[in-house]
C-alpha positions as CSV (number, residue, x, y, z in Angstrom):
1,M,-25.6,15.2,50.9
2,G,-25.9,18.5,48.8
3,K,-29.1,20.0,47.6
4,P,-31.0,17.9,44.8
5,A,-31.2,19.5,41.3
6,D,-33.9,21.8,40.5
7,W,-37.0,20.3,38.1
8,I,-36.5,21.4,34.8
9,Q,-38.5,21.4,31.3
10,V,-37.6,19.1,28.6
11,G,-36.0,21.9,26.8
12,E,-33.1,22.3,29.3
13,L,-32.9,18.5,29.9
14,A,-32.6,17.8,25.9
15,K,-29.2,19.4,25.8
16,G,-27.4,16.5,27.4
17,I,-29.2,13.4,26.4
18,T,-28.6,13.1,22.4
19,E,-25.1,11.8,22.5
20,N,-26.0,8.2,22.2
21,I,-29.0,8.4,19.7
22,L,-29.1,6.1,16.8
23,P,-28.4,7.6,13.4
24,P,-31.4,8.7,11.5
25,S,-32.5,6.0,8.8
26,D,-33.4,6.8,5.4
27,G,-35.0,3.3,5.0
28,L,-38.5,4.7,4.5
29,A,-37.5,7.4,2.2
30,G,-39.6,7.5,-1.3
31,R,-42.1,4.8,0.2
32,T,-45.9,4.7,0.8
33,F,-47.8,3.0,3.4
34,R,-51.4,2.5,4.0
35,L,-52.3,1.9,7.7
36,N,-55.5,0.6,8.7
37,L,-56.1,1.0,12.4
38,E,-58.0,-0.5,14.9
39,D,-60.2,2.3,15.5
40,G,-61.5,2.0,11.8
41,S,-59.4,4.9,10.5
42,R,-57.2,4.7,7.5
43,W,-54.1,6.5,7.1
44,E,-51.9,7.2,4.1
45,L,-48.4,8.1,4.8
46,I,-46.0,9.1,2.2
47,F,-42.4,9.5,3.3
48,R,-41.4,12.1,0.6
49,D,-37.5,12.0,1.6
50,A,-35.7,11.1,4.9
51,G,-37.1,14.0,6.7
52,T,-40.4,14.9,5.2
53,L,-43.8,13.1,5.9
54,E,-47.2,13.9,4.3
55,W,-50.3,12.1,5.3
56,N,-54.1,11.8,4.2
57,I,-56.7,10.2,6.5
58,N,-59.0,8.5,4.1
59,K,-61.3,7.0,6.5
60,G,-62.7,7.5,10.2
61,A,-63.6,10.2,12.5
62,T,-60.9,12.6,11.1
63,R,-61.5,11.4,7.4
64,G,-60.3,14.3,5.0
65,E,-57.5,15.2,7.0
66,Q,-54.2,16.2,5.3
67,G,-50.7,17.2,6.7
68,R,-46.9,17.4,6.1
69,A,-44.2,17.3,8.9
70,G,-40.8,16.9,9.3
71,Y,-40.1,13.4,11.0
72,V,-37.3,11.3,12.2
73,A,-36.9,7.7,11.9
74,T,-34.4,5.2,13.3
75,C,-34.1,1.6,12.6
76,P,-33.5,-0.4,15.8
77,R,-33.6,-3.6,14.0
78,E,-34.0,-5.0,10.6
79,Q,-37.3,-3.9,9.0
80,I,-38.6,-2.1,12.1
81,F,-38.5,1.6,12.3
82,F,-39.6,4.1,15.0
83,V,-41.1,7.3,13.4
84,D,-41.7,10.6,15.2
85,Y,-43.0,13.7,14.2
86,I,-45.0,16.8,16.0
87,H,-48.4,17.3,14.5
88,P,-48.4,20.8,12.8
89,R,-51.9,21.7,13.8
90,A,-53.1,19.8,16.9
91,A,-52.2,21.4,20.3
92,A,-48.9,20.2,21.6
93,T,-49.4,16.9,20.2
94,A,-46.6,14.4,18.7
95,V,-47.2,11.1,17.0
96,S,-45.0,8.1,17.2
97,L,-45.2,5.0,15.1
98,V,-43.4,1.6,15.6
99,M,-43.4,0.4,11.8
100,D,-42.8,-3.5,12.0
101,L,-42.4,-4.4,8.2
102,N,-41.6,-7.9,9.2
103,R,-45.1,-8.7,10.1
104,N,-46.7,-5.7,8.3
105,I,-47.9,-4.3,11.5
106,A,-47.5,-1.1,13.4
107,T,-48.4,0.7,16.7
108,A,-49.4,4.2,16.6
109,L,-49.1,6.5,19.6
110,I,-50.6,10.1,19.8
111,G,-49.4,12.0,22.8
112,Q,-50.7,15.3,24.0
113,L,-49.2,17.7,26.4
114,P,-51.5,19.4,28.8
115,G,-51.9,23.3,28.5
116,E,-50.4,25.6,31.3
117,A,-53.6,25.7,33.5
118,T,-54.0,22.1,33.4
119,A,-50.3,21.3,34.0
120,R,-50.3,23.7,37.0
121,Q,-53.1,21.9,38.7
122,D,-52.3,20.5,42.0
123,L,-52.0,16.7,42.5
124,F,-54.3,16.6,45.3
125,S,-57.0,18.3,43.2
126,R,-56.4,15.6,40.7
127,I,-56.9,12.8,43.2
128,E,-60.2,14.5,44.5
129,G,-61.3,14.6,40.8
130,N,-60.6,11.0,40.3
131,T,-58.3,11.8,37.4
132,E,-54.9,10.4,36.5
133,L,-52.1,12.2,38.5
134,T,-50.5,12.7,35.1
135,A,-51.8,15.3,32.4
136,V,-50.1,14.0,29.9
137,D,-52.1,11.9,27.5
138,A,-51.3,9.0,25.3
139,E,-53.4,6.9,22.9
140,F,-52.3,3.8,21.6
141,L,-53.6,2.2,18.3
142,S,-52.8,-1.0,16.7
143,A,-52.6,-1.1,12.8
144,A,-52.2,-3.5,9.7
145,V,-49.6,-2.0,7.2
146,D,-51.0,-2.2,3.6
147,G,-53.7,-4.6,4.6
148,E,-57.1,-4.8,6.3
149,Y,-57.0,-4.7,10.1
150,T,-59.0,-7.9,11.6
151,D,-59.4,-9.9,14.6
152,Q,-56.3,-12.2,13.1
153,T,-54.1,-9.2,12.4
154,P,-50.9,-9.5,14.7
155,R,-50.5,-6.9,17.2
156,H,-47.6,-5.6,19.3
157,T,-49.3,-6.3,22.7
158,P,-48.6,-5.3,26.5
159,T,-45.9,-7.0,28.2
160,T,-44.8,-7.5,31.8
161,E,-41.2,-8.7,30.7
162,L,-39.5,-5.7,32.0
163,V,-41.2,-5.7,35.3
164,G,-38.6,-6.4,38.1
165,K,-35.6,-4.9,36.0
166,R,-33.4,-2.4,37.4
167,V,-31.7,-0.9,34.3
168,Q,-28.8,2.0,34.1
169,Y,-29.1,4.1,31.0
170,V,-26.1,6.2,29.8
171,Y,-27.4,8.9,27.4
172,S,-23.8,10.7,27.0
173,R,-20.8,11.2,28.9
174,T,-22.4,13.5,31.6
175,E,-26.1,12.0,31.8
176,A,-27.0,8.8,33.3
177,Y,-30.3,7.4,34.6
178,E,-31.6,4.1,36.2
179,H,-35.1,2.6,35.6
180,I,-36.9,0.3,38.0
181,Y,-39.7,-1.5,36.4
182,L,-42.3,-2.0,39.3
183,N,-45.2,-3.4,37.3
184,E,-47.0,-3.0,34.3
185,N,-48.3,0.6,35.3
186,L,-45.6,2.1,37.2
187,Y,-41.9,2.6,37.0
188,T,-39.4,4.6,39.1
189,W,-36.6,6.8,37.4
190,H,-33.5,8.0,39.5
191,C,-30.9,10.5,37.7
192,L,-27.5,9.1,38.6
193,A,-25.5,11.9,36.8
194,G,-26.3,15.1,34.7
195,V,-28.5,18.1,35.4
196,E,-31.0,16.3,37.3
197,Q,-28.6,14.4,39.5
198,G,-30.4,13.4,42.7
199,L,-33.9,13.5,41.4
200,A,-36.3,10.6,41.2
201,D,-40.0,9.9,40.8
202,T,-42.6,7.3,40.2
203,D,-44.6,7.7,37.0
204,R,-47.1,6.2,34.9
205,C,-46.0,3.8,32.1
206,H,-46.8,1.5,29.5
207,H,-44.9,-1.8,28.1
208,Y,-45.4,-3.3,24.5
209,K,-43.6,-6.3,23.3
210,I,-42.2,-5.7,19.6
211,A,-39.9,-8.6,19.1
212,D,-37.9,-11.1,21.2
213,Q,-36.2,-8.8,23.8
214,L,-37.3,-5.7,21.9
215,Y,-39.9,-3.4,23.6
216,L,-41.7,-0.1,23.4
217,F,-41.9,1.7,26.6
218,V,-43.7,4.8,27.2
219,W,-43.8,7.1,30.3
220,R,-46.0,10.2,31.5
221,E,-44.4,12.4,33.9
222,K,-46.7,14.1,36.4
223,L,-44.8,17.1,37.8
224,V,-42.9,18.5,34.8
225,P,-45.3,17.4,31.9
226,T,-43.2,15.2,29.8
227,L,-44.0,12.2,27.4
228,G,-41.1,9.7,26.9
229,V,-41.2,7.1,24.0
230,V,-38.3,4.7,23.7
231,I,-37.8,1.4,21.8
232,I,-35.3,-0.8,24.3
233,D,-33.7,-3.4,22.7
234,M,-32.3,-5.9,25.8
235,Q,-30.3,-7.8,23.1
236,Q,-27.8,-5.0,21.6
237,K,-28.4,-3.0,25.2
238,K,-29.4,-0.1,23.1
239,T,-32.4,2.3,23.2
240,T,-33.8,4.8,20.5
241,G,-36.7,7.2,21.0
242,K,-37.6,10.8,21.9
243,L,-38.6,13.2,24.8
244,F,-41.3,15.4,24.3
245,G,-42.2,18.5,26.6
246,Y,-42.1,22.3,26.9
247,E,-38.9,24.1,26.1
248,T,-39.5,26.5,29.2
249,N,-41.8,27.2,32.0
250,D,-43.7,29.8,29.9
251,F,-45.2,26.8,28.3
252,G,-44.9,28.2,24.8
253,K,-42.3,26.4,22.5
254,L,-42.3,22.6,22.4
255,T,-39.1,20.5,22.5
256,N,-39.3,16.9,20.8
257,A,-35.9,15.8,21.2
258,P,-34.4,12.4,19.8
259,V,-32.8,10.2,22.8
260,G,-30.5,7.2,22.8
261,A,-28.7,5.5,25.8
262,Y,-26.8,2.4,26.4
263,A,-28.4,0.0,28.7
264,T,-27.0,-2.1,31.6
265,V,-29.1,-4.5,33.7
266,L,-28.0,-4.0,37.2
267,N,-30.4,-6.6,38.9
268,V,-33.7,-8.4,38.7
269,T,-36.1,-8.8,41.4
270,R,-38.6,-11.5,41.3
271,H,-41.3,-11.3,44.0
272,A,-42.8,-14.7,45.2
């Protein structure tokens, strides 16, 4: 067997995984939404056009914050949008939103990459310090869209429906991976073809159910600081999402690449 591929940053990986993305959606352009989040904050989101988003935080710990950023939106199912952008001022931070306008709810994910010093900390030191093996942070918040958030507000809830599945994802003519969903906290990825062919690892992950056979899947890698966020549609056998990381090993420029793949369930393991 030949030597496995080298570990690379997201900037290099992103070159080959954008062929099968969903087309951008303009379904939010010209619209304004008010998100009342479970932590008590209130976001006003103004989608100026198909690529520019403005926001005002009117309540909560960051009350008074205003911002503007370019965003990408896709629409994996009718009235369900995946929105993603890099925060223009917060360090190495990106925001992903699942806007479920069928039920007027949303899930917000605020993801942050570690700085270089933290990223270069060895795994054994992290074990000794009783910290997570991954230094990539992710905060999930549920929200009501254009309504008050209460105990009765529906939410996208954690799920184990993916657990036990082994799924192949084809990102392009040259790039393919498989995922093995081990449990609600861990999954294994394995590169079948492409620049990382032969590499594999097991990383921290999160599963949320959005609708029937539609899932938000998030992973946080521990070796190369990477945040993956995808919506997996097991009905249409398709994904949409993004890969967030650094462009190169100098930890300077960020890469926030749209990704998409065709999915094939290879097998399902059910433990007694």
